N, C-alpha and C positions, 0 to 999 in steps of 0.2 A: 916545381909542382904548385907551390902556394900561389904563384902569379897566374896560374892557368884557370882558376875558377873563382866565382863569387856567389853571393846569395841569389843573384838574379838569374844565374845560369845553372847552378848545381844545388842539390840537396845533400845533406850529410846523413848517411845511413849507418847504423851500428848493430853488430852482434852485441850481446850484453855480457854473458859470462866470459871472464878472462879477457875481455876486450875493454869494457867500460868499468868493470868491477871484478874482483876475485869471485869465483863461483859461489852463488847463493848469498853474496854479501852486498850490503848497500853501497851505492856509489859514495866515494869520499867527498867531503865538502869542496875540495879543490876541483874535482871533476864536475860536480854539480855547478859550481861557479862558472867553469869554462863553458859548459853547455847552456847555461842561462844567458851568458854574455853573447854567445854565438847566435842564439835564437832570438833574444829580445833587444839586443843592441845592434848586432850586425845583420839581423834579419834572415838567418838561415832557417829553412824548414828542416826539422829533424825527423828521423824515422828509426824505430827500434824493431829489430827482426830476431826473434828468439824462440827457443823451445819452451820457455817458461810461459806460465799463464799471466794474464793481465793483473790478476789479484796479486801475484808475486812481484810484478813490476811496481805496483802501487806501494809495496813495502820498501822498495829499493830506490826509487826515482822520485824526486819532489813532484807534487801534484801539478804545479803550473808548467813544468817542463813536459811531463807525460801527457797531459791533456791537450797540449798544443802540437803534439807529434803524431805522425802516423805510427801506429803500433801493430805489428804483424806478429802475433803470439802463437804459442803451441805449434811450432814449425809451420806457421802460416795457415793453420786450421781456423784461426780467428783473426779478424781485422777490426781494430778499434780506432776511433778518431774523436777528438774532443770529448773523451770520457764515455763514449757510447759505442756499443758493439754494432758494427755494420754488417758483419758476416760471421757465421759460425757453422762449421761441419759437426754433425752429431755422430758420436761413436758408440755403438753398443758392444759391451764386452762379451766375447763368446763364452759359452759354457766350458768350465774347466780351466780358463786362463788364470784365474787368481791362484788356484791350487798349483799350477805349473810354476807360477812366479815364486810362491813360497818354497817349492822344491829347489829352485835355483839358488835362492838365498841360503837355504840349509846346506846346499852342495858347495857353495863358495868357500874356498879355504883361507880367505883373508881373515886374520884373527880379530880385527877391530871393526865390528859392525855397529853402526851408531843409531839404528832405528829409523822408522818411517821409510821403509824400502819401497813400498808399492804406492805410486802416485796416480790417483784417478782424476782425470779431467773430462769435461763433457765431450771433448773433441778427439781425445787420444789418451793413451796411458804411458807410463814410464816405470821402469824398474831401476832403482838405484841399489847396486850390490853393496856399496859402501854404507849407504843410508844417507838421508837428507840432513841429518843432524851433525854432520862432520865439520871439523875445523880444517884450516889450511894444511897443517902438518899431516893429519890423517889422509887428506886428499892426496898429497904428494906421495905419501907411503903407498897408497893404493895404486896410483898410476905406475910407480916403480915396480910393484908386485905384478901388476897386470901385464906389463911389458915382458916379463919373464914367462908368465903362465898363459897369456892370451885368453884368460878365462871370459872376458867380456864378449869376445867374438864367438867363442864356443857356446856361451849361453844364448847369444842372439841366433846362432844357427840352429840350436835346439828348438827355440821358440818358433822359428820360421818353419821347421819341419813339422812340429806339433800343430801349428795353426797356419796352414798354407794360404789362407784367404787374407792374412794380415800382411802389412808392410812392416817389417821388423828391422830396425837399424841401430847399430851401436854408435850412435852419433857423438855422444859425449865421451869424456875420459873416465867416467865412473858409472855410467848409466845406459839403459837401452830404451828406446822409444818404439811405440807400436801403434798402428791405426789400421782402419779398413780402407784407407786410400793412400796413394803414394805421398810420402812426406818429403818435402823439398822446399827450402827457402826460396828457390827460384820461382815458385808459383806466385810470389808476391809481386813480380814485375808487371804482368798484365793487369793486375788489380791496381797497382800504383799508377799505371798509365791512365786509368780512368780518372784519377785525381790530379795528376801532376806530370807535366811533360818535360820537366827540367832533367838535365843529366844527373847522374848519381855518383857520389863518392862514398864508397862502402868500406868500413873498417871491420875486419874479422881476424880471429886468431886461428881459425881452423880451415885454411884454404887448400890444404893438401888433398889429393884425389879421394881419399876416404873420409874427409872431414865434412862437417855439416854446413860449411860455408862455400864449398867447392862448386856446387851446381849453380848457386847464385852468382858467384864470380864468373863462371863460364857464360851464363845468360847475359850478364851485364857487358862483358867484353865482346860477345857476339852481336849485341844490340847496336852499339855505337862506340866509336873510339874515344868520345868525350867522357864516357863513364870511366871512373878510376877505382881500382880495387887495392886497398892498402892492407897487406898482411902484417899484423902486429904480433908481438910475442906476449904482451901483457898490458894491463891498464896503464902502467907507467909510460909505455911507449905511445900509447894512444894520447895520453895527456900531453906529452911533449909535442906531438904533431898538432894537436888542437891549439896549444899555446902558440905555436909558430903561425897557424892560420890567423889567429886573433891579432898577432903582431904585424902580419904581412900587409 
C-alpha cells in the first residue's frame, strides 16, 4: 500500500475522534509530529473531516497543521481553509427542540452523566447523552451500556418522530447529531474537487454501514479506484500506518 501513493498523487484525509485522537482529546505530541513531517517535509496535503466544530479542532490540533489543511467540520456543514471559513450552512433550531433534548437526558438511564449535554453550533446541533465532560473510562462504560440498551438509537428515533423536518443521526458512540439538511461526510467530495484533483487516502474508525464514515467511504470508492479507505480501530493504529508512510 505504501508504495502506491505519494504527495504528488494523493492527499491524506482523516476523521478525528478515535482516528487521530481519543474522543474529545488533543492529538498526542507523537501524532502531531507525524502529521507535521508528512505535511511540511514530505509535502502531503492534509484534510480533516469531522462532526466537531473548527473551534474544537483549534483546541486539539496545532495551528500550523490545521491552517494548512482542508477542514470539513460539523459533518461538512462548514468548510475551512487557511484559517478562514469558506462555506457554512446556517441552522435554525425548531421550537420545542431544546425541551425535547432535556427530556431525553432525563430519561437516559446511564448513571454517570458528565454535563454539557446539548451542543449548539451555527450549522447543526448535537446531544451527548453521556455529556461532553467525560473521560475515557466513562466513555467506554457508556458504549458498553448502550450496546445492551440501544438507548442512543431509541433517542434518535424519538427525535426524528417529534421533528420530521430534521435529519437526525446517531453517528457517534455517545451522541446524536441533527440538522435541517442531510448530514453526510460524503458531501465534502464535490467541494474538495473544486480545490484539489488528487486521489484521497481516507482514515476513519467508523466505516461500518451505520457509521459516520461509511457514506464517504462509498463515495470515494465509487469515484475512482486510486482512492484508498483505511478502516482503523484507534489512533494507535493510525499512527503506526503514518509512521510506515514516512519511512516508505
